[in-house]
C-alpha positions in Angstrom: 21.3 -1.5 16.9 18.5 -3.7 15.7 15.1 -2.5 14.6 11.9 -4.5 14.6 9.6 -3.6 11.8 5.9 -4.5 12.3 4.3 -4.7 8.9 1.5 -7.0 7.7 -2.0 -7.3 6.4 -1.6 -5.7 3.0 1.2 -4.9 0.6 0.5 -1.2 1.4 2.0 -1.7 4.8 4.6 -4.3 3.8 6.3 -2.8 0.7 7.1 0.6 2.4 8.6 -1.3 5.3 10.8 -3.3 3.0 11.9 -0.1 1.3 13.0 1.3 4.7 14.7 -2.0 5.6 16.9 -1.7 2.5 18.6 1.3 4.1 19.8 -0.9 6.9 22.1 -3.9 6.9 20.0 -7.1 6.8 21.2 -8.2 10.2 20.0 -4.9 11.7 16.3 -5.7 10.8 13.7 -8.2 12.1 10.3 -8.2 10.5 7.2 -9.1 12.3 4.1 -9.9 10.2 1.1 -12.2 10.0 1.3 -15.8 8.9 -0.8 -15.4 5.8 0.3 -16.6 2.4 0.7 -13.0 1.1 3.4 -12.2 3.7 5.2 -15.6 3.2 5.3 -15.1 -0.6 6.6 -11.5 -0.3 9.4 -12.3 2.2 10.5 -15.7 1.1 13.5 -14.6 -1.1 14.4 -11.3 0.5 16.9 -12.6 3.1 15.5 -10.9 6.2 14.8 -12.5 9.5 10.9 -12.7 9.6 8.7 -13.7 12.5 5.2 -14.8 11.3 2.6 -14.2 14.0 -0.7 -16.1 14.1 -3.1 -13.1 14.1 -5.5 -11.4 11.7 -7.7 -8.3 11.7 -10.6 -7.6 14.2 -13.1 -5.5 12.3 -15.8 -7.3 10.3 -15.1 -10.7 11.8 -17.7 -13.1 13.3 -18.5 -12.7 17.0 -16.6 -15.9 18.0 -13.5 -14.7 16.3 -13.8 -11.3 18.0 -14.1 -13.1 21.4 -11.0 -15.1 20.7 -9.0 -12.2 19.3 -7.7 -10.8 22.7 -6.3 -14.3 23.5 -4.5 -14.5 20.1 -3.2 -11.0 20.7 -1.8 -11.9 24.1 -0.1 -15.1 22.7 1.4 -13.1 19.8 2.7 -10.5 22.2 4.5 -13.2 24.2 6.0 -14.5 21.0 7.2 -11.0 20.0 8.7 -10.4 23.4 10.7 -13.6 23.2 12.0 -12.9 19.7 12.8 -9.2 20.6 14.9 -10.5 23.5 16.6 -13.1 21.3 17.6 -10.6 18.6 18.3 -7.8 21.0 15.8 -5.4 19.5 16.2 -1.8 20.7 14.0 0.1 18.2 10.5 -0.6 16.9 9.0 0.8 13.7 5.2 0.4 13.1 3.9 0.5 9.6 0.3 0.3 10.5 -2.3 -2.6 10.4 -3.3 -4.9 13.1 0.2 -6.4 13.5 1.4 -3.0 14.7 -0.7 -3.3 17.9 1.7 -6.0 19.0 4.7 -3.8 18.2 3.2 -1.0 20.2 2.7 -3.3 23.2 6.2 -4.6 22.9 7.7 -1.0 22.9 5.6 0.0 25.9 6.4 -3.1 28.0 10.1 -3.3 27.1 10.6 0.5 27.0 12.0 0.4 23.4 12.3 3.4 21.1 9.2 3.7 19.0 8.7 5.1 15.5 5.7 5.0 13.3 5.0 5.5 9.6 1.5 6.4 8.5 0.9 5.9 4.7 -2.6 7.2 4.5 -4.2 10.7 4.7 -5.8 9.7 8.0 -4.4 7.9 11.0 -5.1 4.1 11.0 -6.5 2.5 14.1 -3.3 0.9 15.3 -1.2 4.0 14.7 -3.9 6.1 16.4 -3.4 4.0 19.5 0.4 4.3 19.4 1.4 7.7 18.0 1.5 9.5 21.3 4.2 7.1 22.6 6.4 7.5 19.5 9.6 9.5 19.2 8.7 10.4 15.6 5.6 9.7 13.5 6.6 9.8 9.8 3.7 10.8 7.5 2.9 10.8 3.8 0.4 13.6 4.2 0.6 16.4 6.8 -1.7 15.4 9.7 -0.8 18.2 12.2 0.4 15.7 14.9 3.0 16.2 17.7 6.4 14.7 16.8 5.3 14.5 13.1 7.8 14.5 10.3 6.4 14.7 6.7 8.5 12.3 4.6 6.2 10.9 1.9 5.6 7.2 1.5 8.6 4.9 0.8 8.4 3.4 -2.6 10.0 0.4 -4.2 13.4 1.2 -5.6 12.4 0.1 -9.1 10.2 3.2 -9.2 13.1 5.5 -8.7 14.1 7.5 -11.8 10.9 6.4 -13.7 8.8 8.9 -15.6 5.7 9.0 -17.8 6.6 10.2 -21.2 5.2 10.1 -24.7 6.3 7.0 -26.5 4.8 4.6 -29.0 5.2 1.7 -26.5 2.3 2.9 -24.4 -0.3 0.6 -25.9 -1.8 -0.9 -22.8 -4.3 -0.1 -20.0 -3.7 -1.6 -16.6 -6.4 -2.5 -14.1 -5.3 -3.6 -10.6 -6.7 -3.8 -7.2 -3.7 -3.7 -4.9 -1.6 -6.6 -3.6 -4.7 -8.8 -3.1 -6.5 -8.0 -6.2 -10.2 -6.9 -6.2 -13.2 -9.1 -6.4 -15.3 -6.1 -7.2 -13.1 -5.2 -10.2 -13.2 -8.7 -11.6 -17.0 -9.1 -11.2 -18.1 -5.6 -12.2 -15.8 -3.8 -14.5 -14.1 -6.3 -16.9 -17.0 -6.2 -19.5 -17.3 -2.4 -19.2 -13.7 -1.6 -19.9 -13.6 -4.2 -22.7 -16.5 -2.5 -24.5 -14.9 0.9 -24.2 -11.2 0.3 -24.7 -10.7 -1.2 -28.2 -7.4 0.2 -29.4 -5.2 -0.9 -26.4 -4.6 -4.2 -24.7 -6.0 -4.5 -21.2 -3.8 -6.0 -18.5 -6.1 -7.1 -15.6 -4.6 -8.2 -12.2 -7.0 -10.5 -10.5 -5.3 -11.5 -7.2 -7.0 -14.8 -6.2 -10.2 -13.9 -7.9 -11.4 -16.0 -10.9 -12.7 -13.9 -13.8 -15.9 -15.1 -15.6 -15.8 -12.6 -18.4 -13.5 -13.6 -21.3 -12.2 -11.4 -24.1 -9.3 -11.6 -26.5 -8.4 -8.1 -25.6 -8.0 -8.8 -21.8 -4.9 -10.5 -20.4 -5.6 -11.7 -16.8 -2.7 -12.0 -14.4 -3.0 -13.2 -10.8 -0.1 -11.1 -9.6 2.2 -8.5 -11.3 5.8 -9.0 -10.3 7.4 -6.0 -12.0 4.9 -3.2 -11.9 7.5 -0.4 -12.7 8.5 -2.0 -16.0 4.9 -2.6 -16.9 4.1 1.0 -16.3 6.4 1.9 -19.2 3.9 0.3 -21.6 0.8 1.7 -20.0 -1.3 4.8 -21.1 -3.4 5.0 -17.9 -4.5 2.8 -15.0 -7.7 2.0 -13.3 -7.0 1.0 -9.7 -7.8 1.1 -6.0 -6.3 3.9 -3.9 -4.4 2.3 -1.1 -1.6 4.6 0.1 1.3 2.7 -1.5 -0.5 2.4 -4.8 -1.2 6.2 -4.8 2.5 6.9 -3.9 3.8 4.8 -6.7 1.4 6.3 -9.2 2.4 9.8 -8.0 6.1 9.1 -8.2 5.8 7.8 -11.7 3.3 10.4 -12.8 0.8 7.8 -14.1 -2.7 9.2 -15.2 -5.2 7.2 -13.2 -8.9 6.4 -12.6 -9.2 5.6 -8.9 -12.0 3.4 -7.6 -11.6 3.6 -3.8 -12.5 0.5 -1.7 -15.9 1.4 -0.4 -15.5 -0.2 3.0 -11.9 0.8 3.7 -11.4 1.7 7.3 -12.3 5.3 8.1 -12.9 5.7 4.3 -9.1 6.3 3.9 -9.0 5.2 0.3 -11.5 7.8 -0.8 -9.4 10.5 1.0 -6.2 9.2 -0.6 -7.8 9.3 -4.1 -9.2 12.8 -3.6 -5.9 14.1 -2.4 -4.0 12.6 -5.4 -6.5 14.0 -7.9 -6.8 17.4 -6.4 -4.7 19.0 -9.2 -6.3 17.1 -12.1 -3.9 14.2 -12.5 -6.6 11.6 -12.0 -10.3 10.9 -11.8 -12.2 9.4 -8.8 -15.1 7.0 -9.4 -16.9 5.9 -6.2 -18.5 2.5 -5.8 -22.3 2.7 -5.7 -25.4 2.7 -7.8 -24.0 5.0 -10.4 -20.5 3.5 -10.5 -20.9 1.8 -13.9 -22.1 5.0 -15.5 -19.5 7.1 -13.8 -16.7 4.7 -14.9 -18.0 4.9 -18.5 -17.8 8.7 -18.3 -14.3 8.6 -16.7 -12.9 6.3 -19.4 -14.3 8.6 -22.1 -12.8 11.6 -20.3 -9.4 10.2 -19.8 -9.2 9.0 -23.4 -9.9 12.5 -24.7 -7.4 14.3 -22.4 -3.7 15.2 -23.0 -2.2 12.4 -20.9 1.2 14.1 -20.8 -0.4 17.1 -19.1 -2.4 14.8 -16.8 0.8 13.1 -15.9 2.5 16.4 -14.9 -0.4 17.1 -12.6 -0.2 13.7 -10.9 3.6 13.7 -10.5 5.0 14.1 -7.0 8.7 13.8 -5.9 8.2 13.7 -2.2 8.2 9.9 -2.0 11.7 9.4 -3.5 13.8 10.1 -0.4 11.2 8.9 2.1 12.9 5.5 2.9 16.4 7.1 3.4 15.0 10.0 5.5 13.1 7.6 7.8 16.1 5.2 8.2 18.5 8.0 9.0 16.2 9.4 11.7 15.9 5.9 13.3 19.6 5.4 13.2 20.5 8.8 14.7 18.0 8.8 17.6 
């Protein structure tokens, strides 16, 4: 048995795929992802066979790139076919994102067993194309689909057995925008949070974005390698609401202010955030004209709330066994 995992574009697709891969022997897995620096950095020391495909997303691109995209897709499909034959792939797992379109084509043409994982509270474009062809579609939220199995979202193993509790070490506030950082965060909220959060150090993940606002109270980091350990020092977070971010926050029980990406496909980040905050474990602030005022109010509110009670309302255990459940299903069918 060998499973091809198609995962690329963002850490939200990649990290759950890696969590599932850890339930197989390394020689049983081949990853297919894009050739961007993000993917190369994530996979470089993991020991998996990784095929980097020269493709990127379609939406929001200039007309010339859209016209060339089908030719890139066809070339990448041929590359995937060749490697699938070389490694004797007999199962395909799609994690969503544009790379998954290639995996779907591979499974159709080569008649391979197809499985899908959807991290978000709404089907992504690639998974929407492919799910009717799948043996099982694993979901993080119940979507009422045929062949659906609700598993939760696989989380990094370092988040297992982690909990929010009252301790004196929680003296930081963490701001992060997902695996690629957030230009909006860096440009729009650094000065606001600095003026409101005086008693706690602010850790601010920037991605590749260069901050202009400077403060002795803000520590800027391009990337955070060990998020679970940092969570142990954090009172609350301000963050985007990609599916993997939300799953890790729920698994830990971290009080959160979510600022969903305004132009996320099908507005999935807003839906993720609202679902996560439905019981009172977090606050949603939407981008827009009133965002600055809403964020000020949200910070004031979260600083006045019992964070232990807020944590209990955020906490969800469904994600802990997701990787194991998905891997076992793929192995047995």
